C-alpha positions in Angstrom: -9.7 -20.4 -13.5 -11.7 -19.8 -10.3 -11.7 -22.5 -7.7 -15.0 -24.3 -7.2 -16.5 -24.1 -3.7 -18.9 -26.4 -2.0 -22.6 -25.3 -2.1 -22.6 -24.4 1.5 -19.5 -22.1 1.2 -19.4 -18.6 -0.2 -16.5 -16.1 -0.3 -16.9 -12.3 -0.7 -13.7 -11.1 -2.2 -13.2 -7.4 -2.4 -9.5 -6.6 -2.7 -7.1 -5.2 -0.1 -9.3 -2.7 1.8 -11.6 -5.5 2.9 -10.4 -8.9 4.1 -12.4 -11.8 2.6 -15.6 -12.7 4.3 -16.4 -16.5 4.3 -20.1 -17.3 4.6 -21.2 -20.8 5.7 -24.9 -21.8 5.6 -26.4 -24.7 7.5 -27.7 -25.5 11.0 -25.5 -22.7 12.5 -25.2 -20.0 9.8 -21.8 -18.4 10.3 -19.4 -15.9 8.9 -15.6 -15.9 9.2 -14.2 -12.3 9.1 -16.2 -9.3 7.8 -14.1 -6.8 5.9 -13.7 -3.1 6.7 -16.6 -1.2 8.2 -17.3 0.8 5.0 -18.4 -2.4 3.3 -21.2 -3.2 5.7 -24.0 -2.7 3.2 -22.4 -5.1 0.7 -21.8 -7.7 3.3 -25.3 -7.5 4.7 -26.7 -8.0 1.2 -24.5 -11.0 0.6 -25.6 -12.6 3.9 -29.2 -12.1 3.1 -28.7 -13.6 -0.3 -26.6 -16.6 0.6 -27.4 -17.4 4.3 -30.8 -15.8 4.9 -32.0 -13.0 7.2 -29.1 -11.4 9.1 -31.1 -12.0 12.3 -30.6 -15.8 11.8 -26.8 -15.5 11.7 -25.5 -17.7 14.5 -21.9 -16.7 14.9 -18.9 -14.7 13.7 -15.5 -16.3 13.9 -12.5 -14.0 13.5 -9.0 -15.0 12.2 -7.7 -11.9 13.9 -8.8 -8.4 14.9 -7.4 -6.0 12.4 -9.9 -3.5 11.0 -10.0 -4.9 7.5 -11.2 -8.3 8.9 -13.5 -7.3 11.8 -14.9 -3.9 10.8 -18.5 -5.0 10.4 -18.7 -7.0 13.6 -20.3 -4.1 15.6 -23.0 -3.6 12.9 -23.8 -7.4 12.9 -24.0 -7.4 16.7 -26.5 -4.5 16.5 -28.6 -6.3 13.9 -28.7 -9.8 15.5 -27.9 -11.9 18.5 -24.8 -13.3 16.8 -22.0 -14.8 19.0 -18.5 -13.6 18.3 -15.5 -16.0 18.6 -11.8 -15.0 18.5 -8.5 -16.3 19.9 -7.9 -15.6 23.5 -5.1 -13.2 22.7 -7.2 -11.3 20.1 -10.1 -11.1 22.6 -7.7 -9.5 25.1 -6.8 -6.9 22.6 -10.4 -6.1 21.9 -11.0 -5.9 25.7 -8.1 -3.4 26.0 -9.0 -1.5 22.8 -5.9 0.5 22.2 -4.9 2.1 18.9 -1.5 0.3 19.0 -2.9 -3.1 19.9 -5.5 -3.0 17.1 -3.2 -1.3 14.6 -5.5 1.7 14.4 -2.8 4.3 14.8 -1.3 3.8 11.4 -2.9 4.7 8.0 -5.9 6.4 9.7 -7.8 3.1 10.2 -11.2 3.1 11.9 -12.9 0.3 13.7 -16.4 0.5 15.3 -16.2 -1.0 18.8 -17.4 -4.5 19.3 -17.1 -7.3 21.9 -15.9 -10.9 21.8 -18.2 -13.4 23.5 -16.0 -16.6 23.5 -12.3 -17.1 23.4 -10.6 -19.8 21.3 -7.2 -21.6 21.7 -5.2 -23.8 19.4 -6.9 -27.2 18.9 -10.4 -26.1 19.8 -13.2 -27.5 17.6 -16.3 -25.5 16.7 -19.3 -25.8 14.4 -19.7 -23.2 11.7 -22.6 -23.8 9.3 -22.8 -27.6 9.0 -19.0 -28.0 9.3 -16.7 -28.8 12.2 -13.5 -26.7 12.2 -10.4 -27.0 14.2 -8.5 -23.9 15.3 -5.0 -23.6 13.9 -2.7 -21.1 15.6 -1.1 -18.7 13.1 0.9 -16.1 15.0 3.3 -13.5 13.5 1.1 -11.1 11.5 -1.2 -10.6 14.4 -1.3 -11.7 18.1 -4.1 -14.1 18.4 -4.0 -15.0 14.7 -5.8 -18.2 13.8 -7.0 -20.3 10.9 -10.0 -22.6 10.7 -9.5 -26.1 9.3 -12.3 -28.5 8.2 -10.3 -31.8 8.2 -13.2 -33.8 6.6 -13.3 -31.6 3.5 -9.6 -30.4 3.5 -10.8 -26.8 3.7 -8.5 -24.2 5.4 -9.4 -20.6 6.0 -6.1 -18.8 6.7 -6.9 -15.2 7.3 -3.6 -13.3 6.8 -1.4 -16.2 8.0 -1.0 -17.3 4.4 -2.0 -15.9 1.0 -1.4 -17.5 -2.4 1.6 -15.2 -2.8 2.7 -14.1 0.7 1.2 -13.3 4.0 0.1 -10.3 6.1 2.6 -7.7 7.1 4.8 -8.3 10.1 5.0 -5.4 12.5 8.0 -5.7 14.9 7.2 -2.1 16.1 4.1 -3.4 17.8 4.4 -7.2 18.0 8.1 -7.3 18.8 11.2 -8.7 17.1 9.9 -12.3 17.4 7.4 -11.8 14.6 9.7 -13.5 12.1 10.0 -16.7 14.2 6.3 -16.7 14.9 5.4 -16.3 11.2 7.6 -19.4 10.5 5.7 -21.2 13.2 2.4 -20.2 11.6 3.6 -21.4 8.2 4.6 -24.8 9.7 1.2 -25.1 11.4 -0.6 -24.3 8.2 1.5 -26.7 6.1 0.9 -29.5 8.5 -2.8 -29.4 7.7 -2.1 -30.6 4.1 -5.3 -28.7 3.1 -6.7 -29.3 -0.3 -8.5 -25.9 -0.6 -7.3 -22.7 0.9 -9.4 -19.5 1.4 -7.0 -16.7 2.3 -7.6 -13.4 3.9 -7.3 -11.5 0.7 -7.8 -12.4 -3.0 -9.0 -15.7 -4.5 -9.1 -19.2 -3.0 -6.4 -21.6 -4.2 -5.5 -25.3 -4.1 -1.7 -25.6 -4.1 -0.8 -25.2 -0.4 2.7 -26.5 -0.7 3.6 -24.0 -3.4 2.1 -21.1 -1.5 3.9 -22.0 1.7 7.2 -22.2 -0.2 6.7 -18.7 -1.6 5.8 -17.4 1.8 8.9 -18.9 3.4 11.1 -17.4 0.7 9.5 -14.0 1.4 9.9 -14.4 5.1 13.6 -15.3 4.7 14.2 -12.1 2.7 12.4 -9.9 5.3 14.4 -11.4 8.1 17.7 -10.8 6.3 16.7 -7.3 5.1 14.7 -5.6 7.9 14.6 -2.3 5.9 12.4 -4.1 3.4 9.8 -4.7 6.1 9.7 -1.1 7.0 9.2 -0.1 3.4 6.5 -2.7 3.0 4.7 -1.5 6.1 4.8 2.1 4.9 3.6 1.2 1.4 0.7 -0.9 2.7 -0.3 1.8 5.2 -0.3 4.4 2.4 -2.4 2.2 0.1 -4.9 1.4 2.9 -5.2 5.1 3.7 -5.8 6.0 0.1 -8.4 3.3 -0.3 -10.2 4.2 2.9 -10.0 8.0 2.2 -10.6 8.4 -1.5 -11.3 12.1 -1.1 -7.7 13.0 0.0 -5.0 14.3 -2.4 -1.4 13.4 -2.9 -0.1 16.0 -0.4 -2.2 14.7 2.4 -1.1 11.2 1.7 2.5 12.4 1.7 2.1 13.9 5.1 0.5 10.7 6.4 3.3 8.6 5.1 6.0 11.0 6.5 4.3 10.7 9.9 4.4 6.9 9.7 8.1 7.1 8.6 8.9 8.6 12.0 6.7 6.2 13.9 8.3 3.2 12.2 11.8 4.3 13.0 14.8 2.9 11.1 15.8 -0.6 12.3 19.2 -1.9 12.9 20.4 -3.1 9.5 17.9 -1.0 7.6 19.3 -1.0 4.1 17.1 1.8 2.8 18.8 4.9 1.5 17.8 8.5 1.5 15.8 10.6 3.9 12.3 9.9 5.3 11.1 12.7 2.9 12.6 10.8 0.0 11.0 7.6 1.1 7.6 9.3 1.6 7.8 11.0 -1.8 8.7 7.7 -3.5 5.7 5.9 -1.9 3.3 8.6 -3.1 4.7 8.2 -6.6 4.3 4.4 -6.3 0.7 4.9 -5.3 0.0 7.3 -8.2 1.5 4.7 -10.6 -0.7 2.0 -9.2 -3.8 4.2 -9.7 -2.8 5.1 -13.2 
């Protein structure tokens, strides 16, 4: 059964290509995360319907700066005088704007260029809509990852720091080997809020925070013990994103894309995967076909 939301909160849920967009109406109409850039028209319509004219949007707050969560920021900046907030580390990545730093080099992701107006750090408080949110640091999946917690209402917006059944991919190739420890820190920070309602970065809101954190910790322990699993998960996720973002491409092009990423995400010490990169790429293409069928 879907979780009931307060009248001033709306969530646009669109699956894995687009991160959830959380709309908050009130004195300072706001949006947390925007989804991928190809969903701009749908997001603009949702804003108009729930918040009001896009020109009245006061601010955008970002949980992190991966393309599936901030892809429509540039379009919203063009359409309004909206102010953009992100963690200081995320703002630095936007300022640098490198493919590696923004995860644009894998899976053919695209991200229209935007700017961050104000930096946030852990513990900051800010008004979004008519609510006061505290910034919770959620490193691991993304440098500068944060969540937003309304302590009064017990509402927590986690981005990819925690989903009901997992969390966002960990990328030791870009973020470094400390991602496992940072992801555990993020889960500890999230659990400490004791939130009563969680809006994750993907899929539906949920209420059982403790159970979700427990599942996430179990998954994290497995990944830390079996690093090859992280490599396969990264490649599968990248292939799925590429297929969703480029529906016109065929299996052979997806195979070539995955094979290229196999070589980028080199085998890690302790990688327990078997077979060649070609075998792995072919298996992932077959997995995608099975998902589509």
